[in-house]
C-alpha positions in Angstrom: 105.4 82.2 83.4 108.6 82.7 81.4 111.6 80.7 82.7 113.4 84.0 83.1 110.6 85.3 85.4 112.3 84.0 88.5 115.4 81.8 89.0 114.6 78.4 90.4 115.4 77.8 94.1 117.4 74.6 94.4 118.5 72.6 97.4 121.8 74.5 97.6 122.1 77.2 100.3 121.5 80.8 99.1 120.9 84.1 100.7 119.6 87.3 99.4 118.5 90.7 100.8 116.2 93.3 99.4 116.9 97.0 99.5 113.8 99.3 99.0 114.3 103.0 98.1 113.0 105.4 100.7 110.7 107.3 98.2 107.6 105.2 98.8 105.7 107.1 101.5 102.0 107.4 101.2 102.3 111.2 101.4 104.5 111.3 98.3 102.2 109.0 96.4 99.2 111.2 97.3 101.0 114.3 96.2 101.6 112.9 92.8 97.9 112.6 92.0 96.6 115.3 89.7 93.1 114.5 91.0 91.5 111.6 92.9 92.0 108.5 90.7 92.8 108.6 87.0 96.5 107.8 87.6 98.8 106.3 85.1 100.1 103.2 86.9 103.0 101.2 85.5 103.6 97.7 87.0 107.0 96.1 86.4 107.4 92.4 87.1 106.5 88.9 86.0 103.2 87.3 85.1 102.1 87.6 88.8 101.8 91.4 88.4 100.0 91.0 85.1 97.3 89.0 86.8 97.1 91.5 89.7 96.7 94.3 87.2 93.8 92.4 85.5 92.1 92.0 88.8 92.6 95.7 89.7 91.2 96.8 86.3 88.1 94.5 86.9 87.3 95.4 90.5 88.8 98.9 91.1 89.9 100.9 88.1 86.4 101.3 86.7 85.7 103.5 89.7 89.0 105.4 89.9 89.8 105.8 86.3 93.3 104.5 86.8 95.1 103.4 83.6 97.5 100.4 84.1 100.4 99.2 82.0 102.4 96.1 82.7 106.0 95.8 81.7 107.8 92.5 81.8 110.8 92.7 84.1 112.4 89.7 82.3 112.7 91.4 79.0 114.8 94.3 77.7 113.2 97.7 78.1 111.6 99.0 74.9 111.4 102.7 74.1 107.6 102.5 74.6 108.0 101.0 78.0 110.6 103.5 79.0 108.3 106.4 78.0 105.5 104.8 80.0 107.7 104.7 83.1 108.8 108.3 82.7 105.2 109.5 82.3 103.8 107.4 85.1 102.1 108.8 88.2 103.0 105.7 90.1 105.3 102.7 89.5 104.6 99.3 91.1 107.7 97.2 91.1 108.0 93.5 91.9 110.7 92.5 94.3 112.6 89.5 93.1 115.6 87.8 94.6 117.7 88.9 91.6 117.5 92.2 89.8 115.2 92.7 86.8 116.5 92.4 83.3 114.6 95.5 82.4 117.3 98.2 83.0 115.8 101.5 84.2 119.1 103.2 84.8 119.1 106.6 83.1 115.4 107.0 82.9 114.0 110.4 83.9 111.4 108.7 86.2 110.2 110.7 89.1 107.1 108.8 90.0 106.9 107.3 93.5 107.3 103.6 93.6 105.6 100.9 95.7 106.8 97.3 95.9 105.2 94.0 95.8 106.9 90.6 96.5 107.1 87.8 94.1 105.3 84.8 95.8 106.3 81.1 95.5 106.0 77.7 97.1 108.9 76.3 95.0 109.9 73.9 97.8 107.0 71.7 96.8 108.7 71.1 93.4 112.4 70.5 94.1 113.2 69.7 90.5 111.4 72.7 88.9 112.7 75.7 87.1 114.5 74.0 84.1 112.6 73.8 80.8 112.3 70.5 78.9 115.4 70.0 76.7 113.2 70.0 73.6 110.9 72.8 74.6 110.3 75.0 71.6 108.4 78.3 71.3 105.8 78.6 68.6 103.9 81.6 67.2 100.7 80.2 68.8 102.6 79.3 72.1 105.5 81.7 72.7 106.8 79.9 75.8 106.4 76.4 74.4 104.5 73.5 76.0 107.1 72.7 78.7 108.7 75.9 80.0 110.6 76.2 83.2 107.4 76.5 85.2 106.4 73.0 84.0 109.9 71.7 83.8 111.6 68.8 85.8 115.4 68.7 86.0 115.4 65.1 87.2 113.5 63.9 84.1 115.5 66.2 81.9 118.7 64.3 82.9 116.9 61.0 81.9 115.9 62.5 78.6 119.4 63.7 77.8 120.7 60.3 78.7 118.3 58.7 76.2 116.7 56.6 79.0 113.7 54.4 78.2 110.6 56.5 79.2 108.8 53.6 80.9 111.9 52.6 82.9 112.8 56.2 83.8 109.2 57.0 85.0 109.1 53.8 87.0 112.4 54.7 88.7 111.1 58.3 89.2 107.9 57.2 90.9 109.9 54.9 93.2 112.4 57.7 94.1 112.6 59.0 97.6 113.2 62.7 96.8 114.7 63.3 100.2 117.6 61.1 99.1 118.5 63.8 96.5 117.2 67.0 98.1 117.0 68.2 101.7 113.3 69.2 101.5 113.3 70.7 105.0 116.2 72.9 104.2 114.7 73.8 100.8 111.5 74.8 102.6 113.4 76.9 105.0 115.3 78.7 102.3 112.2 79.4 100.2 110.2 80.6 103.1 113.0 82.8 104.5 113.3 84.5 101.1 109.5 85.0 101.0 109.6 86.5 104.5 112.5 88.8 103.4 110.5 90.0 100.4 107.4 90.3 102.6 109.2 92.4 105.2 110.8 94.6 102.6 107.4 95.4 101.0 105.1 95.4 103.9 103.2 92.2 102.8 102.3 89.1 104.7 102.3 86.2 102.3 104.8 83.7 103.9 102.5 83.2 106.9 99.6 82.3 104.7 101.6 79.8 102.7 103.0 78.3 105.9 99.6 78.0 107.5 97.9 76.2 104.6 100.3 74.4 102.3 99.9 71.1 104.1 96.1 71.1 104.0 95.2 72.6 100.6 96.7 73.3 97.2 98.1 76.8 97.7 100.0 76.8 94.4 99.3 75.1 91.1 102.9 75.5 89.9 105.9 77.0 91.6 105.0 80.6 90.8 101.2 80.3 90.0 99.3 80.6 93.2 95.9 79.1 93.8 92.9 81.1 94.9 93.8 81.8 98.5 97.2 83.2 97.8 96.1 85.1 94.7 93.3 86.8 96.6 95.6 87.6 99.6 98.3 89.1 97.3 95.6 91.1 95.4 94.0 92.4 98.6 97.3 93.7 100.0 98.3 95.3 96.7 94.9 96.9 96.3 95.3 98.5 99.7 98.7 99.8 98.7 97.1 101.4 95.7 94.4 103.1 97.8 91.5 100.9 96.8 88.3 101.2 98.8 87.6 98.3 101.2 84.3 97.5 99.6 86.0 97.0 96.3 88.6 94.7 98.0 85.8 92.7 99.6 84.0 92.5 96.3 87.2 91.1 94.8 87.5 88.6 97.6 84.0 87.3 97.2 84.1 87.4 93.4 87.3 85.4 92.9 86.2 81.8 93.5 88.8 80.2 91.1 92.4 81.3 90.8 92.9 84.0 88.2 96.2 82.3 87.1 96.4 79.7 84.4 94.8 76.5 85.5 97.5 74.0 84.4 99.4 72.3 87.2 102.8 71.0 87.8 102.5 67.5 89.3 103.6 66.9 92.9 106.0 64.0 93.4 104.4 61.3 95.7 107.4 61.3 98.1 107.2 65.1 98.4 103.5 64.6 99.3 104.4 62.0 101.9 107.2 64.1 103.4 104.9 67.1 104.0 101.8 65.1 104.8 99.8 66.5 101.9 96.7 64.5 102.6 94.7 66.5 100.0 96.7 64.8 97.2 95.1 61.4 96.6 97.1 58.5 95.1 95.1 58.8 91.9 95.2 62.6 91.8 95.1 64.0 88.2 96.8 67.2 87.2 95.7 69.6 84.4 98.1 70.0 81.6 97.6 73.1 79.4 94.1 72.8 77.9 94.3 69.1 77.1 92.7 67.6 80.2 94.1 66.0 83.4 96.6 63.2 83.9 98.0 61.2 86.8 101.5 61.8 88.0 102.7 58.7 86.1 101.0 59.7 82.9 102.2 63.3 83.2 105.8 62.1 83.6 105.5 59.7 80.6 104.2 62.5 78.4 107.0 64.7 79.6 109.6 62.1 78.8 108.1 61.7 75.3 107.6 65.4 74.8 103.9 64.7 74.1 101.4 67.6 73.7 98.5 68.4 71.5 99.7 70.9 68.9 96.5 70.7 66.9 94.4 71.7 70.0 96.7 74.5 71.0 96.9 75.9 67.5 93.2 75.6 67.1 92.6 77.4 70.4 95.0 80.2 69.2 93.0 80.6 66.0 89.8 80.6 68.0 90.9 83.3 70.3 92.1 85.4 67.4 88.8 85.1 65.6 90.0 83.0 62.7 87.2 80.4 63.2 87.4 78.9 59.7 91.1 77.9 60.4 90.2 76.8 63.9 87.5 74.4 63.0 89.6 71.6 61.3 92.3 71.9 63.9 89.9 71.7 66.9 88.2 68.6 65.5 91.6 66.9 65.4 92.5 68.4 68.8 89.5 67.2 70.8 89.8 63.7 69.2 93.3 63.6 70.6 92.3 65.2 73.9 88.7 64.2 74.6 89.0 65.5 78.1 89.6 69.1 77.0 86.7 71.2 78.2 88.1 74.3 76.7 88.8 72.5 73.4 85.2 71.4 73.1 83.9 74.9 74.0 86.1 76.4 71.3 85.0 73.8 68.8 81.4 74.7 69.6 82.1 78.3 68.7 83.7 77.3 65.4 80.7 75.0 64.6 78.2 77.7 65.4 80.2 80.0 63.0 79.9 77.3 60.3 76.1 77.0 60.9 76.1 73.6 62.7 74.1 74.5 65.7 73.3 70.9 66.8 76.9 69.7 66.8 78.0 73.0 68.4 75.6 72.5 71.3 76.7 68.8 71.6 80.3 70.1 72.0 79.2 72.6 74.7 77.4 69.9 76.6 80.6 67.8 76.5 82.5 70.8 78.0 79.9 70.9 80.8 80.3 67.2 81.4 84.1 67.5 81.7 84.1 70.7 83.8 80.7 71.1 85.5 82.0 73.9 87.8 82.8 76.4 85.0 79.8 78.5 84.4 81.0 80.0 81.1 80.3 76.8 79.2 76.7 76.7 80.6 76.3 80.4 79.8 77.4 79.9 76.1 75.0 77.0 75.7 72.1 78.9 77.3 72.7 81.9 75.0 72.8 79.7 71.9 69.5 78.0 72.9 68.0 81.5 73.4 69.1 82.6 69.9 67.5 79.4 68.5 64.2 80.3 70.2 64.4 77.4 72.7 63.6 79.7 75.6 62.5 77.2 78.3 65.7 75.1 77.8 67.8 78.3 77.7 66.4 79.5 81.0 67.1 76.2 82.7 70.8 76.2 81.6 71.3 79.9 82.3 70.0 79.6 85.8 72.5 76.7 86.3 75.3 79.0 85.0 74.3 81.6 87.6 74.2 79.0 90.4 77.6 77.7 89.3 79.3 81.1 89.3 77.0 83.4 91.3 79.6 86.2 91.4 79.9 86.4 87.6 77.9 89.4 86.5 77.9 88.4 82.9 75.8 85.3 83.7 73.2 87.4 85.4 73.0 89.7 82.4 72.5 86.8 80.0 69.7 85.5 82.2 68.2 89.0 82.4 68.1 89.1 78.6 66.4 85.7 78.4 63.8 86.6 81.1 63.0 89.9 79.3 62.4 87.9 76.1 60.1 85.6 78.0 58.1 88.5 79.3 59.3 88.4 82.9 60.2 92.0 83.3 60.5 91.9 87.1 62.8 88.9 87.0 65.0 90.6 84.3 65.3 93.7 86.5 66.3 91.7 89.5 69.0 89.9 87.5 70.3 93.2 86.2 70.3 94.7 89.7 72.5 91.8 90.9 74.8 92.2 87.9 75.2 95.9 88.8 76.0 95.1 92.4 78.6 92.5 91.3 80.1 94.9 88.7 79.3 98.4 89.9 81.8 100.1 87.7 80.6 98.5 84.5 78.4 100.7 82.5 76.6 98.0 80.4 74.5 96.3 83.1 73.5 99.7 84.5 72.4 100.9 81.1 70.5 97.7 80.5 68.8 98.1 83.9 67.8 101.6 83.1 66.3 100.6 79.8 64.5 97.7 81.5 63.0 100.0 84.1 61.8 102.4 81.5 60.4 99.6 79.4 58.5 98.4 82.4 57.0 101.9 82.9 59.4 103.2 85.5 60.8 106.0 83.5 62.0 108.0 86.5 63.8 104.9 87.8 65.6 104.5 84.5 66.5 108.1 84.5 67.9 107.9 88.1 69.9 104.8 87.2 71.7 106.6 84.3 72.2 109.8 86.4 74.0 107.7 88.9 76.3 106.3 86.2 77.0 109.7 84.8 78.1 110.8 88.3 81.1 108.4 88.1 81.5 108.3 84.4 80.6 111.8 83.2 82.6 111.4 79.9 80.8 108.3 78.6 78.8 109.5 75.5 76.8 106.3 75.3 75.3 106.9 78.8 74.2 110.4 77.9 72.7 109.1 74.7 70.7 106.4 76.5 69.5 108.9 79.0 68.2 111.0 76.1 66.4 108.0 74.6 64.7 107.2 77.9 63.6 110.8 78.3 62.2 110.8 74.8 60.4 107.5 75.5 58.7 109.2 78.4 57.5 112.0 76.1 60.1 114.4 77.3 61.8 114.9 74.0 62.7 118.5 74.7 64.5 117.4 77.9 66.3 114.8 75.8 68.1 117.3 73.7 70.6 118.5 76.3 72.1 115.0 77.1 72.1 114.1 73.5 74.1 117.3 72.6 76.4 116.2 75.4 76.9 112.8 73.8 77.7 114.6 70.5 80.2 116.8 72.3 81.9 113.8 73.9 82.0 111.7 70.7 81.9 114.2 67.8 82.8 111.5 65.3 80.0 109.1 66.3 77.3 109.7 63.7 74.7 107.7 65.5 74.3 110.4 68.2 73.9 113.1 65.6 71.3 111.0 63.8 69.4 110.5 67.0 69.6 114.3 67.7 68.3 115.0 64.2 65.4 112.6 64.7 64.4 114.2 68.0 64.5 117.7 66.5 62.2 116.5 63.8 59.8 115.3 66.5 60.0 118.8 68.0 59.0 120.3 64.6 62.4 121.8 64.0 63.2 120.5 60.5 65.9 123.0 59.6 67.9 122.2 62.8 67.2 118.5 62.1 68.6 118.8 58.6 71.8 120.5 59.9 72.5 117.6 62.3 71.6 115.1 59.6 74.2 116.7 57.3 76.7 116.8 60.2 76.2 113.0 60.8 77.0 112.2 57.1 80.0 114.5 57.1 81.5 113.2 60.3 81.1 109.6 59.2 81.0 109.4 55.4 81.1 105.6 55.5 77.8 105.3 57.5 74.9 104.1 55.5 72.6 104.8 58.4 73.7 108.5 58.4 73.0 108.9 54.7 69.6 107.1 55.0 68.6 109.4 57.8 69.7 112.4 55.8 67.6 111.2 52.9 64.6 110.8 55.2 65.0 114.4 56.5 65.6 115.8 53.0 62.4 114.1 51.8 60.4 115.5 54.7 61.8 119.0 54.0 60.8 118.8 50.4 64.1 118.2 48.6 63.3 115.0 46.8 66.2 115.2 44.4 68.8 115.4 47.2 66.9 112.8 49.2 67.2 110.4 46.3 70.9 111.0 46.0 71.4 110.4 49.7 69.4 107.2 49.5 71.5 105.9 46.6 74.7 106.7 48.5 73.3 104.8 51.5 72.5 101.9 49.3 76.0 101.8 47.9 77.5 101.9 51.4 75.2 99.0 52.6 74.5 96.8 49.6 72.8 94.2 51.8 70.5 96.6 53.6 66.9 95.9 52.6 65.3 98.7 54.5 67.3 101.4 52.7 66.1 100.0 49.3 62.5 99.8 50.5 62.6 103.5 51.5 64.3 104.4 48.2 61.6 102.5 46.3 58.9 104.3 48.3 60.4 107.7 47.3 60.5 106.7 43.7 56.9 105.5 43.8 55.9 108.8 45.4 57.5 110.5 42.4 55.4 108.2 40.2 58.5 106.6 38.8 56.9 103.2 39.2 59.2 101.1 36.9 62.3 102.3 38.9 60.4 101.8 42.2 59.7 98.2 41.2 63.3 97.5 40.1 64.6 98.7 43.5 61.9 96.9 45.4 62.7 93.7 43.5 66.4 94.1 44.3 65.5 94.4 48.0 63.5 91.2 47.8 66.3 89.4 46.0 68.9 90.6 48.5 66.6 89.8 51.5 65.9 86.2 50.3 63.7 85.2 53.1 62.6 88.7 54.2 58.8 88.8 54.1 58.6 92.6 54.4 60.7 93.0 51.3 58.3 90.9 49.2 55.3 92.7 50.7 56.7 96.0 49.7 57.3 94.8 46.2 53.7 93.7 46.1 52.6 97.1 47.2 54.5 98.8 44.4 53.2 96.4 41.8 49.6 96.9 43.1 50.0 100.6 42.7 50.9 99.9 39.1 47.8 97.6 38.7 50.2 94.7 38.1 47.8 92.6 40.2 48.9 89.1 39.2 52.6 89.9 39.9 51.5 91.6 43.2 49.6 88.5 44.1 52.6 86.3 43.5 54.9 88.5 45.7 52.3 88.6 48.5 51.9 84.8 48.5 55.7 84.6 48.8 55.5 87.1 51.8 52.7 85.1 53.4 54.6 81.9 53.0 57.5 83.4 54.9 55.3 85.1 57.6 51.9 83.3 57.7 50.8 85.1 60.8 51.3 88.6 59.4 47.7 90.0 59.1 48.8 93.1 57.0 50.0 90.8 54.2 46.7 89.0 54.0 44.8 92.3 54.0 46.8 93.5 51.1 46.3 90.2 49.3 42.6 90.4 50.0 42.5 93.9 48.4 44.5 92.6 45.3 42.1 89.7 44.9 39.1 92.0 45.3 40.4 94.3 42.6 40.5 91.2 40.3 36.8 90.5 41.3 37.8 87.3 43.0 35.6 88.2 46.0 35.3 84.8 47.6 39.0 84.4 47.7 39.3 88.0 49.0 36.9 87.2 51.8 38.7 84.1 52.8 42.0 86.0 53.1 40.5 88.8 55.2 38.8 86.3 57.5 42.3 84.7 58.1 43.7 88.2 58.8 40.9 88.8 61.4 41.5 85.4 62.9 45.2 86.2 63.5 44.4 89.7 64.8 40.7 89.8 66.1 41.3 93.1 67.9 42.7 94.9 64.8 40.2 97.6 63.8 41.8 98.0 60.4 41.3 94.2 59.7 37.7 94.4 60.9 37.1 97.4 58.7 38.5 95.7 55.6 36.4 92.6 56.4 33.3 94.8 56.5 34.3 96.4 53.1 34.8 93.0 51.4 31.5 91.7 52.9 29.8 94.7 51.5 31.3 94.0 48.0 30.0 90.5 48.4 26.5 91.8 49.0 26.4 90.7 52.6 25.4 94.2 53.8 23.8 93.1 57.2 26.9 91.3 58.2 29.1 94.2 57.0 27.1 96.5 59.2 27.7 94.3 62.3 31.5 94.1 61.5 31.7 97.9 61.0 30.2 98.3 64.5 32.8 96.0 65.9 35.6 97.9 64.2 34.3 101.2 65.6 34.2 99.8 69.1 37.9 98.9 68.7 38.8 102.3 67.4 36.2 104.8 68.3 38.3 107.7 67.1 38.8 106.4 63.6 37.0 108.9 61.3 37.6 106.7 58.2 35.7 103.8 59.7 32.9 106.0 60.8 32.6 107.5 57.4 32.6 104.1 55.7 29.9 102.9 58.1 27.8 106.1 57.6 28.0 105.5 53.8 26.8 102.0 54.2 23.9 103.1 56.4 23.0 105.7 53.8 23.0 103.1 51.0 20.9 100.7 53.1 18.4 103.5 53.8 18.3 104.5 50.1 17.7 100.8 49.1 14.9 100.5 51.7 13.2 103.8 50.5 13.4 102.7 46.8 
């Protein structure tokens, strides 16, 4: 919180009253609504209102459509902020003991106002409110490391007097604070002011502070409440804003850790003794920024010496802004200086993953978990990385621990659902997504994932109902309509999919992916002209989309315009120079036009771009084989098989290339490997029969043909090959 957020309460007597305008009735607030929900709500106050706004957006606004904007009361009013206030449907204003710096005089603001009290337990920190004499703001830390919220006026005097840090801290530890400050009177003043603000706004915060401050840590710093007070304040504000009780209860059960910054201002030992704060042990450690935790004495010494980890804070800033290359070196230094920083190790892990160092990244995440085992996000990050690396059993174990650690965090359930789906546990995945949807009912993503999972598991109607429920409260979400269309099409209801897809296009006319999908569905409905119209529209609305041009090329090819198709493919290739699939399709088009040299050139380019892409090498081999460049085709296929040894199709093509070179024994060995990898593949069995026949092993070929036909009884090509074999055997027997 900025020093200017709220003046510090000192031991001196002070009084203050709060006058609330009479324009706050519920009737007036209701009359301002254009329709239920979807209000423009402006909140004016300090960081407490910023946190309350974030909670409201997470737990309520997704269902009401309310749009919130927070304006800092301790800063001058900007033109943008003034406009927001004038256009607001509702203004939420924080009640301070002093007037806000943001001057709203002269604004044409007619919105009703509701009021919320600032909350504090400043009596627990009698020397707070004054920033460190050397505190300096930085671009990566605008309020500096020791602002007023973390300040200590007693130590500040020692610093200004150039006192020896060790001696000053020893004297400070031995100080009986009651000899300097009347703590009982300070408590009385702070609580009287809190009650005055409560009474003026209709809140009940002072009673909760009074009931619990002796038995639990109700505040982390003078103006940063811990979980109990934060949740109490949020619940009362949510009711003022008209939130549903089930949303309020979901917030109550979901907020297990304070939503405010977790750094703490140390409590002086004599203050703890005075108030009987038994929950503060003598060796209690307090969190400082993101560096770790320190005892009261260590914290005071660091304060005296103005010690803080600039490399860590700067590295974290770069990490959060996405500049991971710059973050990496700083974070390595930062965690060396602050080995107890869980957030520092977690950020370092992200930078290491970005640099390709998975093992060191996972080691850093494991260190975060050791330091802070109760924060589930570190476990979730490790589990997701293990999943991406294919270590699925380990990933499941750690993701389940993340869910157990933070059971109210919907994101953890979604990550576990994704892992379980990958492991083939569709029912488990669906259960996780159902839980995520219950925890975060206004978030579209888990509901869309749940719908897709239901459909993939065969419950098409369940998936459709899920999305229809989402559309009921988010009718303007184009992505939901598009997903509904995909599920309908997946259930062989392509015609029914057209209407929701056209709705998606209507809602997001510049989103080319919906037009591409619509065009594809129209092709499936045998409406090529309509499909071509939407394919052109996709490319026009998003001329930078390689996918749109590639789809346009596909439709043009199907409708017989090979020249325009080639031009569209070239444009797609220019837009996506690293896309292998586009070049493969272009190569196939050139091959179809019997422009084999050009087809080979494009296919080779795709293979070179893809590097380790087996499909690209297999396609190059296919083109070379069409040109009877069998040796070069063989080399490309062996490269493809080396990259994907379990791919039966590659071995079948290699077998064919070897057979055309009359290397029949080698051809037979390759096709046997293909059948071994895919024993139920009728095509592989048929090719094996063909190669056996070429090798003169007719009886064995006959048996394999029968096996292939059993696997694919409707395959006319296999039946014709088998009939030809039978005819030749009969002819040989007759001759």
